[in-house]
A tleap script that builds the chain and sets N, CA, C and O, in Angstrom:
source leaprc.protein.ff14SB
mol = sequence {
  NMET PRO SER GLY THR ALA VAL LEU ILE ASN
  VAL VAL ALA LEU GLN ARG ASP PRO ASP ILE
  TRP GLY ALA ASP ALA GLN ARG TRP ASN PRO
  HIE ARG TRP ILE LYS GLU PRO GLY TYR ILE
  PRO PRO LYS ASN SER THR ASN GLN SER LYS
  ASP HIE ALA ASN MET LEU CYS PRO PRO ARG
  GLY PRO MET MET MET PHE SER ASP GLY ALA
  ARG SER CYS LEU GLY ARG LYS PHE THR LEU
  VAL GLU MET CYS ALA VAL ILE ALA THR THR
  LEU ARG ASN HIE ARG ILE GLU LEU VAL VAL
  GLU LYS GLY SER THR LEU GLU ASP ALA LYS
  LYS GLU ALA ARG ARG ARG LEU ASP ASP GLN
  GLY MET VAL SER ALA MET ARG MET ARG ARG
  ASP VAL LYS VAL ARG PHE VAL ARG CARG
}
set mol.1.N position { -15.653 247.407 31.993 }
set mol.1.CA position { -17.030 247.802 32.975 }
set mol.1.C position { -18.164 246.685 32.543 }
set mol.1.O position { -18.638 246.233 31.500 }
set mol.2.N position { -18.339 246.481 34.177 }
set mol.2.CA position { -19.461 244.912 33.790 }
set mol.2.C position { -20.986 246.440 33.268 }
set mol.2.O position { -21.018 247.630 33.581 }
set mol.3.N position { -22.071 245.518 32.334 }
set mol.3.CA position { -22.652 246.320 31.751 }
set mol.3.C position { -24.069 247.072 33.103 }
set mol.3.O position { -24.385 246.524 34.159 }
set mol.4.N position { -24.368 247.779 32.811 }
set mol.4.CA position { -25.108 248.748 33.826 }
set mol.4.C position { -24.587 249.545 34.563 }
set mol.4.O position { -25.090 250.353 35.343 }
set mol.5.N position { -23.138 249.230 34.218 }
set mol.5.CA position { -22.121 250.392 35.282 }
set mol.5.C position { -22.804 251.890 35.231 }
set mol.5.O position { -23.413 252.021 34.170 }
set mol.6.N position { -22.877 253.005 36.032 }
set mol.6.CA position { -23.074 254.186 35.879 }
set mol.6.C position { -22.103 254.764 35.738 }
set mol.6.O position { -21.214 254.489 36.543 }
set mol.7.N position { -21.849 255.659 34.836 }
set mol.7.CA position { -20.533 256.361 34.497 }
set mol.7.C position { -20.981 257.948 34.473 }
set mol.7.O position { -21.568 258.558 33.579 }
set mol.8.N position { -20.743 258.183 35.120 }
set mol.8.CA position { -21.350 259.900 35.377 }
set mol.8.C position { -19.882 261.078 35.146 }
set mol.8.O position { -18.896 260.487 35.587 }
set mol.9.N position { -19.595 262.087 34.766 }
set mol.9.CA position { -18.720 263.005 34.651 }
set mol.9.C position { -18.961 264.202 35.791 }
set mol.9.O position { -20.058 264.749 35.898 }
set mol.10.N position { -17.963 264.506 36.524 }
set mol.10.CA position { -18.075 265.187 37.613 }
set mol.10.C position { -17.239 266.509 37.121 }
set mol.10.O position { -16.076 266.909 37.080 }
set mol.11.N position { -18.964 267.063 36.666 }
set mol.11.CA position { -19.507 268.545 35.632 }
set mol.11.C position { -17.982 269.371 36.884 }
set mol.11.O position { -16.818 269.260 36.499 }
set mol.12.N position { -18.237 269.970 38.008 }
set mol.12.CA position { -17.693 270.916 39.113 }
set mol.12.C position { -16.399 270.589 39.499 }
set mol.12.O position { -15.730 271.305 40.243 }
set mol.13.N position { -15.839 269.039 38.799 }
set mol.13.CA position { -14.220 269.335 39.139 }
set mol.13.C position { -13.910 269.457 37.146 }
set mol.13.O position { -12.693 269.507 36.966 }
set mol.14.N position { -14.325 269.484 36.426 }
set mol.14.CA position { -14.437 269.641 35.062 }
set mol.14.C position { -14.053 271.309 34.707 }
set mol.14.O position { -13.222 271.767 33.923 }
set mol.15.N position { -15.250 272.159 35.846 }
set mol.15.CA position { -15.203 273.585 35.718 }
set mol.15.C position { -14.198 274.371 36.081 }
set mol.15.O position { -13.919 275.503 35.686 }
set mol.16.N position { -13.519 273.491 37.095 }
set mol.16.CA position { -12.177 274.131 38.207 }
set mol.16.C position { -11.153 273.601 37.592 }
set mol.16.O position { -10.116 273.675 38.250 }
set mol.17.N position { -11.032 272.938 36.258 }
set mol.17.CA position { -9.350 272.084 36.043 }
set mol.17.C position { -8.490 273.048 35.441 }
set mol.17.O position { -8.438 273.532 34.311 }
set mol.18.N position { -7.858 273.196 36.439 }
set mol.18.CA position { -5.897 273.893 35.905 }
set mol.18.C position { -5.616 274.270 34.413 }
set mol.18.O position { -5.268 275.354 33.944 }
set mol.19.N position { -5.960 272.610 33.558 }
set mol.19.CA position { -5.629 272.502 32.551 }
set mol.19.C position { -6.489 273.513 31.826 }
set mol.19.O position { -5.958 274.192 30.947 }
set mol.20.N position { -7.773 273.677 32.114 }
set mol.20.CA position { -8.771 273.641 31.108 }
set mol.20.C position { -8.568 276.054 31.032 }
set mol.20.O position { -8.236 276.827 30.134 }
set mol.21.N position { -8.892 276.200 32.127 }
set mol.21.CA position { -9.096 277.559 32.989 }
set mol.21.C position { -8.255 278.665 33.361 }
set mol.21.O position { -8.491 279.858 33.553 }
set mol.22.N position { -6.549 277.518 33.450 }
set mol.22.CA position { -5.561 277.989 33.559 }
set mol.22.C position { -5.210 278.240 35.349 }
set mol.22.O position { -6.005 277.958 36.245 }
set mol.23.N position { -4.061 278.732 35.514 }
set mol.23.CA position { -3.617 278.258 36.941 }
set mol.23.C position { -4.675 278.825 38.245 }
set mol.23.O position { -4.787 278.103 39.236 }
set mol.24.N position { -5.370 280.041 38.181 }
set mol.24.CA position { -6.064 280.515 38.923 }
set mol.24.C position { -7.909 279.841 38.706 }
set mol.24.O position { -8.972 280.447 38.836 }
set mol.25.N position { -7.646 278.439 38.354 }
set mol.25.CA position { -9.136 278.276 37.953 }
set mol.25.C position { -9.965 277.938 39.601 }
set mol.25.O position { -11.181 277.746 39.612 }
set mol.26.N position { -9.340 277.910 40.603 }
set mol.26.CA position { -10.031 277.557 41.722 }
set mol.26.C position { -10.701 279.632 42.139 }
set mol.26.O position { -11.775 280.062 42.560 }
set mol.27.N position { -9.812 280.104 41.860 }
set mol.27.CA position { -10.434 281.711 42.127 }
set mol.27.C position { -11.730 282.222 41.592 }
set mol.27.O position { -11.793 282.302 40.365 }
set mol.28.N position { -12.692 282.552 42.226 }
set mol.28.CA position { -13.565 283.982 41.026 }
set mol.28.C position { -12.958 285.197 40.944 }
set mol.28.O position { -12.372 286.091 41.554 }
set mol.29.N position { -13.507 284.681 39.572 }
set mol.29.CA position { -12.398 285.097 38.416 }
set mol.29.C position { -13.100 286.181 36.928 }
set mol.29.O position { -12.440 286.788 36.084 }
set mol.30.N position { -14.367 286.107 37.044 }
set mol.30.CA position { -15.465 286.634 36.573 }
set mol.30.C position { -14.225 287.388 35.376 }
set mol.30.O position { -14.498 286.958 34.255 }
set mol.31.N position { -12.903 288.427 35.326 }
set mol.31.CA position { -12.250 288.863 34.033 }
set mol.31.C position { -11.815 288.106 32.945 }
set mol.31.O position { -11.608 288.513 31.802 }
set mol.32.N position { -11.624 286.369 33.619 }
set mol.32.CA position { -11.336 285.887 32.363 }
set mol.32.C position { -12.068 286.000 31.303 }
set mol.32.O position { -11.812 286.687 30.315 }
set mol.33.N position { -12.833 285.446 31.453 }
set mol.33.CA position { -14.105 285.803 30.571 }
set mol.33.C position { -14.310 286.380 29.511 }
set mol.33.O position { -14.851 286.055 28.455 }
set mol.34.N position { -13.402 288.055 30.214 }
set mol.34.CA position { -13.527 288.749 28.941 }
set mol.34.C position { -11.780 289.278 28.533 }
set mol.34.O position { -10.907 289.748 29.263 }
set mol.35.N position { -11.784 289.056 27.528 }
set mol.35.CA position { -10.736 288.801 26.325 }
set mol.35.C position { -9.945 290.336 25.934 }
set mol.35.O position { -10.768 291.138 26.377 }
set mol.36.N position { -8.925 291.071 25.411 }
set mol.36.CA position { -8.314 291.765 24.691 }
set mol.36.C position { -9.199 292.327 23.726 }
set mol.36.O position { -10.249 291.688 23.790 }
set mol.37.N position { -9.257 293.043 23.033 }
set mol.37.CA position { -9.711 293.108 21.847 }
set mol.37.C position { -9.495 292.500 20.313 }
set mol.37.O position { -8.334 292.738 19.982 }
set mol.38.N position { -9.977 292.029 19.611 }
set mol.38.CA position { -8.681 290.929 18.256 }
set mol.38.C position { -8.802 289.456 18.753 }
set mol.38.O position { -8.599 288.420 18.120 }
set mol.39.N position { -9.224 289.648 20.189 }
set mol.39.CA position { -9.217 287.918 20.734 }
set mol.39.C position { -9.853 287.287 19.484 }
set mol.39.O position { -10.846 287.836 19.006 }
set mol.40.N position { -9.259 285.957 18.811 }
set mol.40.CA position { -9.589 284.897 18.220 }
set mol.40.C position { -9.676 283.210 18.845 }
set mol.40.O position { -8.833 282.439 19.301 }
set mol.41.N position { -10.953 283.137 18.627 }
set mol.41.CA position { -10.951 281.619 19.811 }
set mol.41.C position { -10.297 280.168 19.145 }
set mol.41.O position { -10.203 279.596 18.059 }
set mol.42.N position { -9.965 280.017 20.404 }
set mol.42.CA position { -8.926 278.895 19.525 }
set mol.42.C position { -9.849 277.640 18.682 }
set mol.42.O position { -10.897 277.264 19.207 }
set mol.43.N position { -9.360 276.973 17.244 }
set mol.43.CA position { -10.357 275.951 16.836 }
set mol.43.C position { -11.372 275.222 18.017 }
set mol.43.O position { -11.114 275.286 19.219 }
set mol.44.N position { -12.552 274.530 17.463 }
set mol.44.CA position { -13.225 273.439 18.082 }
set mol.44.C position { -13.286 274.324 19.979 }
set mol.44.O position { -13.151 273.920 21.134 }
set mol.45.N position { -13.574 275.690 19.287 }
set mol.45.CA position { -14.011 276.014 20.859 }
set mol.45.C position { -16.039 276.419 20.908 }
set mol.45.O position { -16.909 276.244 20.055 }
set mol.46.N position { -16.068 276.755 21.737 }
set mol.46.CA position { -17.835 277.045 21.718 }
set mol.46.C position { -18.014 279.038 22.168 }
set mol.46.O position { -17.721 279.671 23.182 }
set mol.47.N position { -18.393 279.290 21.334 }
set mol.47.CA position { -18.569 280.672 21.785 }
set mol.47.C position { -20.207 280.530 22.501 }
set mol.47.O position { -21.305 280.160 22.084 }
set mol.48.N position { -19.767 280.948 23.550 }
set mol.48.CA position { -21.327 280.988 24.435 }
set mol.48.C position { -21.902 282.499 24.398 }
set mol.48.O position { -22.993 282.599 24.959 }
set mol.49.N position { -21.438 283.575 23.904 }
set mol.49.CA position { -21.868 284.910 23.521 }
set mol.49.C position { -21.851 285.376 22.243 }
set mol.49.O position { -21.199 286.412 22.113 }
set mol.50.N position { -22.317 284.978 21.337 }
set mol.50.CA position { -21.971 285.422 19.832 }
set mol.50.C position { -21.758 286.551 19.214 }
set mol.50.O position { -21.144 286.756 18.167 }
set mol.51.N position { -22.745 287.877 20.497 }
set mol.51.CA position { -22.807 289.212 20.078 }
set mol.51.C position { -21.742 289.276 21.037 }
set mol.51.O position { -22.232 288.510 20.208 }
set mol.52.N position { -20.695 289.367 21.993 }
set mol.52.CA position { -19.399 289.631 22.102 }
set mol.52.C position { -18.181 289.182 22.101 }
set mol.52.O position { -17.647 288.342 22.825 }
set mol.53.N position { -17.452 290.302 20.532 }
set mol.53.CA position { -15.930 288.984 20.181 }
set mol.53.C position { -15.376 288.451 20.789 }
set mol.53.O position { -14.947 287.317 20.575 }
set mol.54.N position { -15.132 289.474 22.252 }
set mol.54.CA position { -14.187 289.820 23.143 }
set mol.54.C position { -14.267 288.573 24.502 }
set mol.54.O position { -13.683 288.625 25.584 }
set mol.55.N position { -15.121 287.588 24.024 }
set mol.55.CA position { -15.862 287.220 25.377 }
set mol.55.C position { -15.271 285.483 25.152 }
set mol.55.O position { -15.508 284.782 24.168 }
set mol.56.N position { -14.379 285.050 26.496 }
set mol.56.CA position { -13.577 283.771 26.489 }
set mol.56.C position { -14.507 282.970 25.351 }
set mol.56.O position { -15.567 283.419 24.914 }
set mol.57.N position { -14.020 281.941 25.032 }
set mol.57.CA position { -14.420 280.683 24.240 }
set mol.57.C position { -13.788 279.351 24.443 }
set mol.57.O position { -12.758 279.131 23.806 }
set mol.58.N position { -14.168 278.597 25.094 }
set mol.58.CA position { -13.573 277.689 25.927 }
set mol.58.C position { -13.774 276.607 25.011 }
set mol.58.O position { -14.781 276.688 24.307 }
set mol.59.N position { -12.935 275.486 24.854 }
set mol.59.CA position { -12.812 274.092 24.139 }
set mol.59.C position { -14.169 273.740 23.958 }
set mol.59.O position { -14.893 274.488 24.615 }
set mol.60.N position { -14.646 273.080 23.463 }
set mol.60.CA position { -16.016 271.838 23.304 }
set mol.60.C position { -15.589 271.253 24.547 }
set mol.60.O position { -14.498 270.721 24.755 }
set mol.61.N position { -16.599 271.405 25.405 }
set mol.61.CA position { -16.190 270.228 26.410 }
set mol.61.C position { -16.571 270.493 27.908 }
set mol.61.O position { -17.448 269.844 28.477 }
set mol.62.N position { -16.216 270.984 28.201 }
set mol.62.CA position { -15.585 271.374 29.373 }
set mol.62.C position { -16.872 272.307 30.216 }
set mol.62.O position { -17.242 272.242 31.388 }
set mol.63.N position { -17.396 273.264 28.950 }
set mol.63.CA position { -18.867 273.723 29.771 }
set mol.63.C position { -19.949 272.773 29.816 }
set mol.63.O position { -20.789 272.966 28.937 }
set mol.64.N position { -20.169 271.815 30.577 }
set mol.64.CA position { -21.127 270.704 31.033 }
set mol.64.C position { -22.570 270.456 31.744 }
set mol.64.O position { -23.487 269.635 31.722 }
set mol.65.N position { -22.162 271.815 32.467 }
set mol.65.CA position { -23.456 272.206 32.880 }
set mol.65.C position { -24.795 271.808 32.861 }
set mol.65.O position { -25.643 271.576 33.722 }
set mol.66.N position { -24.733 271.787 31.131 }
set mol.66.CA position { -26.150 271.963 30.424 }
set mol.66.C position { -25.765 270.895 29.171 }
set mol.66.O position { -26.191 270.986 28.019 }
set mol.67.N position { -24.815 269.820 29.712 }
set mol.67.CA position { -24.432 269.200 28.043 }
set mol.67.C position { -23.520 269.875 27.115 }
set mol.67.O position { -22.746 270.832 27.151 }
set mol.68.N position { -23.776 269.310 26.571 }
set mol.68.CA position { -22.823 269.639 24.802 }
set mol.68.C position { -23.638 269.343 23.484 }
set mol.68.O position { -23.786 268.122 23.441 }
set mol.69.N position { -24.086 269.795 22.655 }
set mol.69.CA position { -24.018 269.264 21.515 }
set mol.69.C position { -25.505 268.922 20.627 }
set mol.69.O position { -26.212 269.924 20.517 }
set mol.70.N position { -25.839 268.175 20.247 }
set mol.70.CA position { -26.923 267.898 19.784 }
set mol.70.C position { -27.945 267.375 20.812 }
set mol.70.O position { -29.095 266.994 20.593 }
set mol.71.N position { -27.280 267.439 21.981 }
set mol.71.CA position { -28.444 266.535 22.777 }
set mol.71.C position { -27.995 267.340 24.530 }
set mol.71.O position { -28.067 266.808 25.638 }
set mol.72.N position { -27.468 269.007 24.098 }
set mol.72.CA position { -27.935 269.454 24.749 }
set mol.72.C position { -29.076 270.000 25.830 }
set mol.72.O position { -30.243 269.952 25.442 }
set mol.73.N position { -28.906 270.329 26.681 }
set mol.73.CA position { -30.590 271.276 27.001 }
set mol.73.C position { -31.323 272.154 26.711 }
set mol.73.O position { -30.974 273.301 26.988 }
set mol.74.N position { -32.322 271.969 26.191 }
set mol.74.CA position { -33.143 272.799 25.295 }
set mol.74.C position { -33.469 274.573 26.293 }
set mol.74.O position { -33.827 275.628 25.769 }
set mol.75.N position { -33.166 274.309 27.871 }
set mol.75.CA position { -33.479 275.293 28.308 }
set mol.75.C position { -32.255 276.105 28.685 }
set mol.75.O position { -32.098 277.103 29.389 }
set mol.76.N position { -31.604 275.488 28.114 }
set mol.76.CA position { -30.096 276.424 28.329 }
set mol.76.C position { -29.957 277.681 28.494 }
set mol.76.O position { -29.247 277.997 29.449 }
set mol.77.N position { -30.623 278.924 27.572 }
set mol.77.CA position { -30.411 280.035 27.111 }
set mol.77.C position { -31.339 280.504 28.229 }
set mol.77.O position { -30.911 281.464 28.870 }
set mol.78.N position { -32.527 280.012 28.587 }
set mol.78.CA position { -33.729 280.717 29.071 }
set mol.78.C position { -33.157 280.629 30.742 }
set mol.78.O position { -33.396 281.661 31.369 }
set mol.79.N position { -32.627 279.823 31.324 }
set mol.79.CA position { -32.110 278.926 32.523 }
set mol.79.C position { -30.625 280.383 33.211 }
set mol.79.O position { -30.517 280.998 34.271 }
set mol.80.N position { -29.513 280.349 31.491 }
set mol.80.CA position { -28.984 281.532 31.961 }
set mol.80.C position { -29.634 282.827 32.463 }
set mol.80.O position { -29.639 283.305 33.597 }
set mol.81.N position { -30.200 283.284 31.278 }
set mol.81.CA position { -31.231 284.752 31.433 }
set mol.81.C position { -32.043 284.704 32.819 }
set mol.81.O position { -32.386 285.673 33.496 }
set mol.82.N position { -32.203 283.727 33.002 }
set mol.82.CA position { -33.477 283.805 34.276 }
set mol.82.C position { -32.316 283.896 35.841 }
set mol.82.O position { -32.686 284.625 36.762 }
set mol.83.N position { -31.227 283.256 35.953 }
set mol.83.CA position { -30.098 283.135 36.858 }
set mol.83.C position { -29.844 284.468 36.849 }
set mol.83.O position { -29.757 285.051 37.930 }
set mol.84.N position { -29.703 285.083 35.782 }
set mol.84.CA position { -28.527 286.760 35.584 }
set mol.84.C position { -29.771 286.969 36.448 }
set mol.84.O position { -29.664 286.761 37.657 }
set mol.85.N position { -31.164 287.436 35.837 }
set mol.85.CA position { -32.458 288.495 36.662 }
set mol.85.C position { -31.949 288.190 37.837 }
set mol.85.O position { -31.132 288.935 38.377 }
set mol.86.N position { -32.507 286.656 38.579 }
set mol.86.CA position { -32.693 286.750 39.588 }
set mol.86.C position { -31.454 287.036 40.575 }
set mol.86.O position { -31.775 287.611 41.615 }
set mol.87.N position { -30.250 286.765 40.435 }
set mol.87.CA position { -29.558 287.170 40.813 }
set mol.87.C position { -29.290 288.740 41.467 }
set mol.87.O position { -28.973 289.234 42.549 }
set mol.88.N position { -29.629 289.180 40.095 }
set mol.88.CA position { -29.496 291.106 39.494 }
set mol.88.C position { -30.815 291.313 40.765 }
set mol.88.O position { -30.644 291.809 41.878 }
set mol.89.N position { -31.701 290.947 40.383 }
set mol.89.CA position { -32.931 291.479 41.625 }
set mol.89.C position { -32.369 291.352 43.106 }
set mol.89.O position { -32.120 292.345 43.791 }
set mol.90.N position { -32.156 289.790 43.625 }
set mol.90.CA position { -31.282 289.747 45.071 }
set mol.90.C position { -30.623 290.660 45.024 }
set mol.90.O position { -31.015 291.764 45.402 }
set mol.91.N position { -29.446 290.434 44.547 }
set mol.91.CA position { -28.238 291.195 45.033 }
set mol.91.C position { -28.221 293.202 44.973 }
set mol.91.O position { -27.363 294.060 45.184 }
set mol.92.N position { -29.431 293.206 44.635 }
set mol.92.CA position { -29.966 294.908 43.975 }
set mol.92.C position { -30.156 295.425 45.476 }
set mol.92.O position { -29.645 296.474 45.870 }
set mol.93.N position { -30.915 294.615 46.250 }
set mol.93.CA position { -30.776 295.225 47.781 }
set mol.93.C position { -30.262 294.229 49.201 }
set mol.93.O position { -30.617 294.257 50.379 }
set mol.94.N position { -29.094 293.222 48.319 }
set mol.94.CA position { -28.849 292.342 49.104 }
set mol.94.C position { -26.886 292.335 49.121 }
set mol.94.O position { -26.216 292.642 48.136 }
set mol.95.N position { -26.558 292.097 49.883 }
set mol.95.CA position { -25.446 291.001 49.667 }
set mol.95.C position { -25.401 290.425 50.290 }
set mol.95.O position { -26.082 290.517 51.312 }
set mol.96.N position { -24.125 288.959 49.939 }
set mol.96.CA position { -24.408 287.317 50.250 }
set mol.96.C position { -22.934 288.007 51.180 }
set mol.96.O position { -22.135 288.839 50.750 }
set mol.97.N position { -22.938 287.480 52.253 }
set mol.97.CA position { -21.954 287.322 53.198 }
set mol.97.C position { -22.191 285.586 54.049 }
set mol.97.O position { -23.188 284.884 54.219 }
set mol.98.N position { -20.503 285.398 54.472 }
set mol.98.CA position { -20.610 284.168 55.351 }
set mol.98.C position { -20.772 284.461 56.370 }
set mol.98.O position { -20.261 285.507 56.771 }
set mol.99.N position { -21.646 283.566 57.323 }
set mol.99.CA position { -22.234 283.205 58.798 }
set mol.99.C position { -20.645 282.801 59.526 }
set mol.99.O position { -20.165 281.691 59.296 }
set mol.100.N position { -20.029 283.638 60.260 }
set mol.100.CA position { -19.173 283.405 61.412 }
set mol.100.C position { -19.845 283.186 62.475 }
set mol.100.O position { -20.513 284.001 63.112 }
set mol.101.N position { -19.551 281.238 62.842 }
set mol.101.CA position { -19.752 280.583 64.411 }
set mol.101.C position { -18.632 281.493 65.162 }
set mol.101.O position { -17.574 282.123 65.140 }
set mol.102.N position { -19.748 281.030 65.824 }
set mol.102.CA position { -19.164 281.615 67.411 }
set mol.102.C position { -17.830 280.729 68.053 }
set mol.102.O position { -17.768 279.518 68.260 }
set mol.103.N position { -16.648 281.931 68.318 }
set mol.103.CA position { -15.720 281.134 68.316 }
set mol.103.C position { -14.587 281.494 67.447 }
set mol.103.O position { -13.467 281.706 67.912 }
set mol.104.N position { -15.042 281.610 65.374 }
set mol.104.CA position { -14.028 281.394 64.678 }
set mol.104.C position { -14.246 283.037 64.152 }
set mol.104.O position { -14.871 284.051 64.465 }
set mol.105.N position { -13.287 282.545 63.147 }
set mol.105.CA position { -12.708 284.131 62.726 }
set mol.105.C position { -13.600 283.967 61.236 }
set mol.105.O position { -14.150 282.922 60.888 }
set mol.106.N position { -13.598 285.223 60.477 }
set mol.106.CA position { -13.684 284.846 59.548 }
set mol.106.C position { -12.844 284.534 58.434 }
set mol.106.O position { -13.474 284.025 57.507 }
set mol.107.N position { -11.517 284.691 58.216 }
set mol.107.CA position { -10.859 283.355 58.360 }
set mol.107.C position { -10.776 282.092 58.019 }
set mol.107.O position { -10.284 281.372 57.150 }
set mol.108.N position { -11.575 282.032 59.219 }
set mol.108.CA position { -11.713 280.041 59.464 }
set mol.108.C position { -12.804 279.494 58.595 }
set mol.108.O position { -12.805 278.423 57.988 }
set mol.109.N position { -14.121 280.802 58.662 }
set mol.109.CA position { -15.347 280.988 57.937 }
set mol.109.C position { -14.874 280.439 56.834 }
set mol.109.O position { -15.064 279.236 56.651 }
set mol.110.N position { -14.003 281.394 55.668 }
set mol.110.CA position { -13.674 281.018 54.303 }
set mol.110.C position { -12.751 280.264 54.271 }
set mol.110.O position { -12.436 280.364 53.086 }
set mol.111.N position { -12.098 279.597 54.684 }
set mol.111.CA position { -11.281 278.390 54.599 }
set mol.111.C position { -12.328 277.270 54.715 }
set mol.111.O position { -12.109 276.488 53.790 }
set mol.112.N position { -13.450 276.826 55.507 }
set mol.112.CA position { -13.647 276.055 55.807 }
set mol.112.C position { -15.291 276.122 54.705 }
set mol.112.O position { -15.892 275.070 54.487 }
set mol.113.N position { -15.681 277.138 54.273 }
set mol.113.CA position { -16.844 277.133 53.253 }
set mol.113.C position { -15.724 276.371 52.514 }
set mol.113.O position { -15.701 275.144 52.612 }
set mol.114.N position { -14.520 277.204 51.565 }
set mol.114.CA position { -13.857 276.641 50.489 }
set mol.114.C position { -13.825 274.656 50.916 }
set mol.114.O position { -14.605 273.872 50.376 }
set mol.115.N position { -13.180 274.397 51.545 }
set mol.115.CA position { -13.071 273.410 51.669 }
set mol.115.C position { -14.712 272.363 51.713 }
set mol.115.O position { -14.868 271.245 51.221 }
set mol.116.N position { -15.607 273.096 52.372 }
set mol.116.CA position { -16.965 272.005 51.853 }
set mol.116.C position { -16.794 272.582 50.351 }
set mol.116.O position { -16.878 271.516 49.742 }
set mol.117.N position { -16.599 273.623 49.295 }
set mol.117.CA position { -17.011 273.363 48.159 }
set mol.117.C position { -16.296 272.349 47.728 }
set mol.117.O position { -16.735 271.555 46.895 }
set mol.118.N position { -14.888 272.254 48.352 }
set mol.118.CA position { -14.241 271.227 47.637 }
set mol.118.C position { -14.991 269.995 47.915 }
set mol.118.O position { -15.021 269.380 46.849 }
set mol.119.N position { -15.500 269.451 48.660 }
set mol.119.CA position { -16.006 268.348 48.997 }
set mol.119.C position { -17.574 267.583 48.441 }
set mol.119.O position { -18.604 267.550 49.114 }
set mol.120.N position { -17.473 267.260 47.651 }
set mol.120.CA position { -18.592 267.145 46.486 }
set mol.120.C position { -18.847 265.475 46.597 }
set mol.120.O position { -18.143 264.820 47.366 }
set mol.121.N position { -19.626 264.995 45.993 }
set mol.121.CA position { -20.068 263.898 45.893 }
set mol.121.C position { -20.924 263.548 44.459 }
set mol.121.O position { -21.573 264.461 43.949 }
set mol.122.N position { -20.910 262.390 43.914 }
set mol.122.CA position { -21.636 262.605 43.053 }
set mol.122.C position { -23.199 261.718 43.183 }
set mol.122.O position { -23.316 260.530 43.487 }
set mol.123.N position { -23.957 262.382 42.960 }
set mol.123.CA position { -25.210 261.859 43.025 }
set mol.123.C position { -26.003 262.056 41.613 }
set mol.123.O position { -25.466 262.154 40.510 }
set mol.124.N position { -27.240 262.090 41.860 }
set mol.124.CA position { -27.916 262.267 40.346 }
set mol.124.C position { -27.684 263.574 39.407 }
set mol.124.O position { -27.988 263.757 38.228 }
set mol.125.N position { -27.061 264.383 40.314 }
set mol.125.CA position { -27.153 266.028 40.124 }
set mol.125.C position { -25.713 266.283 40.974 }
set mol.125.O position { -25.357 265.504 41.858 }
set mol.126.N position { -24.887 267.548 40.566 }
set mol.126.CA position { -23.549 267.281 41.563 }
set mol.126.C position { -24.110 268.684 42.766 }
set mol.126.O position { -24.513 269.836 42.602 }
set mol.127.N position { -23.884 267.900 43.821 }
set mol.127.CA position { -24.633 268.798 44.888 }
set mol.127.C position { -22.802 268.615 45.736 }
set mol.127.O position { -21.853 267.845 45.595 }
set mol.128.N position { -23.248 270.324 46.961 }
set mol.128.CA position { -22.442 269.881 47.961 }
set mol.128.C position { -22.460 269.054 48.930 }
set mol.128.O position { -23.523 269.152 49.544 }
set mol.129.N position { -21.662 268.157 49.419 }
set mol.129.CA position { -21.974 267.535 50.554 }
set mol.129.C position { -22.227 267.893 51.815 }
set mol.129.O position { -22.311 266.823 52.418 }
set mol.130.N position { -22.369 268.624 52.446 }
set mol.130.CA position { -22.177 269.949 53.917 }
set mol.130.C position { -23.303 271.668 53.027 }
set mol.130.O position { -23.071 272.010 51.868 }
set mol.131.N position { -23.933 272.103 53.550 }
set mol.131.CA position { -23.574 273.532 53.637 }
set mol.131.C position { -23.041 274.398 53.880 }
set mol.131.O position { -22.458 274.444 54.963 }
set mol.132.N position { -23.006 275.206 53.212 }
set mol.132.CA position { -22.137 276.491 53.619 }
set mol.132.C position { -22.964 277.921 54.091 }
set mol.132.O position { -23.134 278.857 53.309 }
set mol.133.N position { -23.283 277.918 55.033 }
set mol.133.CA position { -23.871 279.241 55.598 }
set mol.133.C position { -23.671 280.590 55.169 }
set mol.133.O position { -22.606 281.182 55.343 }
set mol.134.N position { -24.632 281.067 54.636 }
set mol.134.CA position { -24.606 282.373 53.922 }
set mol.134.C position { -25.809 282.983 54.474 }
set mol.134.O position { -26.776 282.243 54.656 }
set mol.135.N position { -25.918 284.498 54.834 }
set mol.135.CA position { -27.002 285.398 54.780 }
set mol.135.C position { -27.254 286.756 53.960 }
set mol.135.O position { -26.358 287.496 53.555 }
set mol.136.N position { -28.496 286.932 53.806 }
set mol.136.CA position { -28.530 287.673 52.468 }
set mol.136.C position { -29.041 288.957 53.693 }
set mol.136.O position { -29.924 288.788 54.535 }
set mol.137.N position { -28.249 290.178 53.510 }
set mol.137.CA position { -28.063 291.230 54.272 }
set mol.137.C position { -28.443 292.654 53.340 }
set mol.137.O position { -27.756 293.201 52.478 }
set mol.138.N position { -29.725 293.001 53.832 }
set mol.138.CA position { -29.918 294.246 52.930 }
set mol.138.C position { -29.069 295.133 53.247 }
set mol.138.O position { -28.525 295.421 54.313 }
set mol.139.N position { -29.004 295.570 52.134 }
set mol.139.CA position { -28.121 297.207 51.854 }
set mol.139.C position { -28.535 298.695 52.371 }
set mol.139.O position { -27.831 299.665 52.089 }
savepdb mol mol.pdb
quit
């Protein structure tokens, strides 16, 4: 590679790699994180929640949203707690639903949202190239 070439890691692709996360890596599956009692983390894994013995410990490396190792983000724990608080506060009184455009069905909107989630590009931070329209609906 020529000197000065930017090399970036596609963090989103890494977070959805079936070799690491299983055949359903593309699915939203919060249960993948909760293991049976007696779960033994694999060697060279990262324990993201030391207070929860049955929490999945992925191998070091794929949890790159905050980097890893000695130079990982100092604000990692604060950010995770803050994100949980914002999500819990918001979803206490609202739900999120896809916006269905005129002439489309909910299934069309879901397919388009999935397509847009997969249409990513590298910039200084990962982001989707096109928006996915959702709305917050008071419960």
